[in-house]
C-alpha positions, 0 to 999 in steps of 0.5 A: 372122439374130438379130443383124440383127433386133437391129440394127433394134430401137430401145430405148424406155425403160420408165417405171415411175412412174405418170402422176401422178407424172411430171406432178408432177415440177417439174424439167426434162422431157424431150421424151418426158415432155411428150409423155406429159403431152399424151397424158394431157391428150388422154385426159382431154379425150377422156374428158370429151368421151365423157362429154358425148356420152353425157350429150347422147345420154341427154338427146336420148333423153329428149327424144324419149321426152317428145316421143312422150309429148306427141304421144300426149297431144295426140292424145288431147286432139284426140280428146277435143275431137272427141268433145266437139264432136260432143256439143255438135253433137248437143245443138245439134240436139236443142235445135233439134228441141225448139224446132221441136216447141214452135213447131209445138205452139204453132201447133197449140194456136193453131189449135185454140183458134181452132177451139174459139172458132169452134165455141163461137160456132157453138154459141151461134148454133145454141142461139139459133136452137133457142130461136127455132125452139122459140118459133115452134113454140109459137106 
């Protein structure tokens, strides 16, 4: 039975040289050597591709991180802008209230000055009448 199994087995030559030495060989290359060269070239390209994918993945992670930081900063800026906008509105409201109060006080002062002026005129008239009445009483 062991002999039957040995008949089905094909011997594959074992290469004891390193791949770089095989590639340096400038003589005629066997088909197996060419396949080995292509396999090595394929492995190198695959390794480069994997490295590029890793680099791309890292760059995308950094970009996502930067985007997240930017979103946080943008949100903070919006919050700050809204707070500042509220502050400006409050200042504008205070200014409007102060202006209205000033105008109301100016109107009230004008009314009081007119009233004072009328009262002074009335006082003069009453003083004149008092003097006239006192003269008439003494005569």
